[in-house]
Residue, then its C-alpha position, 0 to 999 in steps of 0.5 A: m170524482n174520477a182522478s183522470v179528469a184532474v189531468a186532462p178531460a177525457l176524450p169522447a168518441p166523436s161521431v166523425t163519419g162525413p166530410d164536415p171539417a167541423a165534425a172532423n175536429s170535434v175531438a180537438a174542440a172537446i178539449p178546452k184550453a186551460r190557463w196554464e197551457a200557454p206558459a207551460f208550452a212556452g216553457a217546454l219549448l224554451l227549455t228544449g232550446i236551452l238544452y240544445v244550445w247549451n255548450l254548443a260551441a264546444s264541438g267547434w266545427a262538428n262535422a268539418f266535412y259539412s262545415a267546409a261546404v258551409q264555408a264554401g257557400t259563403q264565399n261563392w254563390v255557385a258553391f252555395f247552389y250546388g253544395s260544393s265542398d270548396a269555393g273552387n267548385s271542384i266537387t260537391v258533398d255526397k248529399p243534396p244541399a238543402s241542409l247546407w243552405v240553411m247553415e250558409l244563409s246563417a253564416r252569410i248573415f252572422g259570419l262563419s263560426s261554430w255558432s252560426i253553423l250549429v244554432p240553426e240546427a238547434l232551432m230545428g230541434v225546437a221547431t220539430a218539438a213545437i210541431i209534435l207538441f201542437t199536433v198532439r195537443r189538438r187530439f189528446g190535450a195539453a198533458a199528452a202534448l207536454v209528455s211527447t215534447g219531453v220525450f222528444a227533447l230528452t232522447p239522447v240521439a235527438a240532443l246529439m243531432f240537433r246540436f250537430n251539422n249533419p243533414d239529419a236535423l232538417l230531414l226530421l223537421l221536414l218529415t215531422a211537418s209532413v206527418a202533421m200536415t197530412s193529418r191536418a189534411i185528413d181532419r179538414n179535407r183540404l188538398r192544400w195541406l196534403l200538397l204542403a206535406g208533399v213539398a215538405v217530403g220533396f225538400g226532405f229529398l233535397t236534404k237526404q235523398l231517398q231516406a225522405f221517401l220512407v214516409l211516403p207509404v205512411l202518408a199515402g196509406l193514411y190519407a187513402a184510409f181516413a180521408g173524408v172525401p170519395i175514394l176517387k177524389r182521394l186518389w186525385h189528391l194523392l196524385a196531386a201530392l205526388g206531383a208536389v213531391i216531384v216538383s219540389a225535389g225535381w227542380w234542383v235535380a233537373v238543373v244538376e242533370l241539365v247543366p253540362a258537367s263542365a259548367r258545374p262541380y263533380i257530383g260527390g259520391s258518384q262514379t259517373n258524375s251523376f246525381l241520379e247515380l248518387t241517388f239510386g246507388y251510393n245513397g240509395l239501393g246501395r244502403l239497403t244491399g251493401n253494394e256501395t261502389g266507392s264506399v270506405t269498404g263493403g257493408g253488410g251485403a253478403a256478410a249480412a246473411g251471416g249476421g254481420g258486416m262492417w256496419g254491424s249485424t242486421g235483423l229485428f233487434r239491431l236497434f237494441e244492440n250495442e251503442i245503438g240501443g242507448q241512442i233511441s231504444w229506451l222507450i220503444p217497447a213501452a211505446l209499442i205496448l201502449c199503442v196496442g192498448a190505445l188502439v184497442l180502447i179506440g177500437r169502436a170509435p168511427r173510422r175518422d176518429p182523429r185520435r186513431i189517425l194520429i196514433v196510426a200515423f206515428a206507429s206506422w212511421l216508427l215501424v217502417t223506419m225501424l224495419a228499414f234501419s234494421f235490415m239495411a246492409g250498407i253504411f249505417h251509423a247509430y245517429y241515423t236513429v234520430a229519424l225515430a225520435a219524433p214518431l216515438a215521442g208522439l206515439l208515446g205521449a198519445s198512446g200513454a194519454v189514452l191508457f192513463r185516462h182509462r185507468e178505471r179499467l183493470w187491464a189498462r192499469v195492468l198494461l201501464a204497469v207492465s210497460a213501466v216494468i219493462t222500461a225499467a228493466w231495459a234501462w237497466v240493460l242499457l245503463d249496464r253497458a256503460g260500465s262504471w258510468l253512474p252505477w247508482l242510476k239503474v237502481v234509482v230507475l228501478i225503484v221509481s219505476a216499481a213505485g209507479a207500477l204499483l201506484v198505477l195498479i190502484p184504482p184512481r180515487s184522488r188528485i193526489l194519487t193521480a199526480s203521484t202515479l203520473s210523476a213516478l211513471l214519467v220520472g221512471a221512464l225518462l230519468a235514464p235517457a235524460a241522464y244520457t242526454i245531459e252527458t251528450v250535451g256536456a261533451a264536444h262531438s266532432g268527426s263523421i261518426v258521433t254517438a250520444g251518451p257515455t262510452v258503452q261496451g262493445g260496438m257495431g263495428g266500423f271506424g271510430g266512435r265511442g266504444f267501438a272495437g279498437g278504442t282505448p278503454g274509457g275513451n274514443g274508439g278508433f281505427g287509426g289506420f289512415g293518416g298516421g293517427a294513433p289507434g283510438g285517438n281523437g284524430g285531428f280537429p279543425g284549427g281556429q276553434p279556441g277553447a274547444a273541449t276534447p271532442r267525442g266522435t271518430g278516431a280514424g286517423g287524425a294526427g291528434r290534438g296538439g303538435m304542429g299539424g296533422a294530415g287528418g284522415l277519412l273521418e276526422a279533419s286535418t289540423v293546421g299548424s301556423a307555418m302551414k297556414t302561412l304557406l297556404t294563405a300567401d298569394a292564395s287569391t291568385y289561385t283557384w285552389a290554394a292546395a289540393t289533397i286526397g279526401s274531403q275531411t283532410a281538405a276540410g281541415y286545411q280549408l277551415g283553418t286557413g279560409v282558402a279553397v282546398m281541392p278534395i281529390g276523390g271526394f269523401n272516400g278518395s274514391d271518386p274520379s274527380p278530378t281525373l289525372a288529365q284534368f289535374h294536370a291541366y289545372v296545374t299547367a294552368g297555374r290554378i293549384h298552388y300546393f299538393i298536400a300528401g297524406g290523405r285517404m287513398g282512393g280505390s276502395n270497394g270498387g271505386s276509382d284509384v285516380s287519387s292514388r295516381i295523382q299523388q304518384w304523378v305529383e311525387a314523380n314530378f315535384t319536390a317534396k318539403t316538410v311543413d309542420g310535419v306534413t309533406v307538401y309539394d309546390l305545384t308551381a315549381q316542377n322538377 
């Protein structure tokens, strides 16, 4: 008996030529459910949940920039709707608010804490894993589904970002759902599934703007190529789905653009108080070209033509370089190799073969996103690569299943062996970048993978051989990324730039992050230029987080842990000493803002440490013209701001507004300074 049947039944080539939904699902129907599937699936998702929740509170507020916005949304419904940084609604974060809504609802129900903010992110990871699992199961069987789920859960950057409060977790969940629903629409020839896919992409836009639209050409191409309805009806369905995208994304945009600017918070990240400018500028085309007005500094832009820039060199191999490679690239070569082999094996199946459709979906989604990330010259962080985790996991599980079930063919066995060897060799390179971290691991990976490669070359003859081969291949492929993932789960992460896994040699450039240039050996990288932090230091950490471990993440300009307090900087939140907390909270209810300071991260630390509204002048980079000097003067005259805290990020970077600098100069010229917990403070109610 062929051993491949012992793992999962072989997939027949279905005759799916017409619009009959039953025929379209013939492959799924041909895969019977085993008794062990339900407990195995439940166990896989439970383990994923445990992995993502374990040690979760160690990161404290994680990215204080977004945690402060969550706090504001729990105190004020207007701040909730717009995604304001503070309850006084001076300015929004530099993203749409969909990801904040989820965390804010959790914090409103369970109270504001690290757990109420981060647990929803972990649950999004479990939900994404579940979508991958059941989508792959329908077409490739339970074994392939479990492999895909395992690959996803053990991807280092996924373990990082589904335990962090950046928008990327919700974005990946929504895009994974959109791909699954589009494939369902093709299977069943039902418009409603395509419309739901459009809604998911629309809310993806309200999560991270134009990045959500990277999947649109993939979805449109899939439906146009494989749907079982006449071509004109396909075009009508695609137009309807586009309408669903526009409506689900546009309702909030319409409100923001139609409400007078004086009646809503300033749109953070823009120079003209316009969400459309933010969409097509700072968070849109600027990410591709590097021309991001008001950014911390110029991106790749012209520098990219010479192979570099602040955010690292661009090119086809960008995602394999420096610390980026350890986030996601472990299994990319194997996935692409196995994808080609699987498509060859399915080559003569009918056009609407569900196996081909799903493999093409995952492969095209993966490649489009990889190309965009490889050549974008603007702001780019290693954690962005979490967007590749779902298509990579689905592609590897699906393609690997097809090849493994056709091991009676010599070339299929050779391809599996080659992919195992290449994966082990690449793991050796990535592990070698981590220096002295687990030096024995790369040797074990190489040995196990070599054993798997040798075993898979033997024609399948028994269940024992099949189980041994499969085990060796999976352990060899997943051992190294699993170790990175466990290292990630065991560490705390905070700030605006975080990376998974251990410290690596070299870095892509920019500020902060482990292994970036300028960091202390074996510790967090850093720039240390803003707010007085020591180079390579951890930066400030929000107050009120007892028992948190030293966080891994950015090191740009915090005042460090310990001591009385610190002003924070561009990428890390400020710390709050006891005297400063007493000062800011006294009579805070009589003011719209207990204090104002330059830069969102600095303001976020004070806001989270005290629970009162703090105005972030100039937004995230200190370069937004919010408020203007005249507006700030009016707020002070009206008695709406109590204190000004000096020491934050100065404005005017990369062509942005310098109004924050002028505001500080005006305060220094008209008010008396005093020192509280080592920080310079001005009482704006007591003019010179």
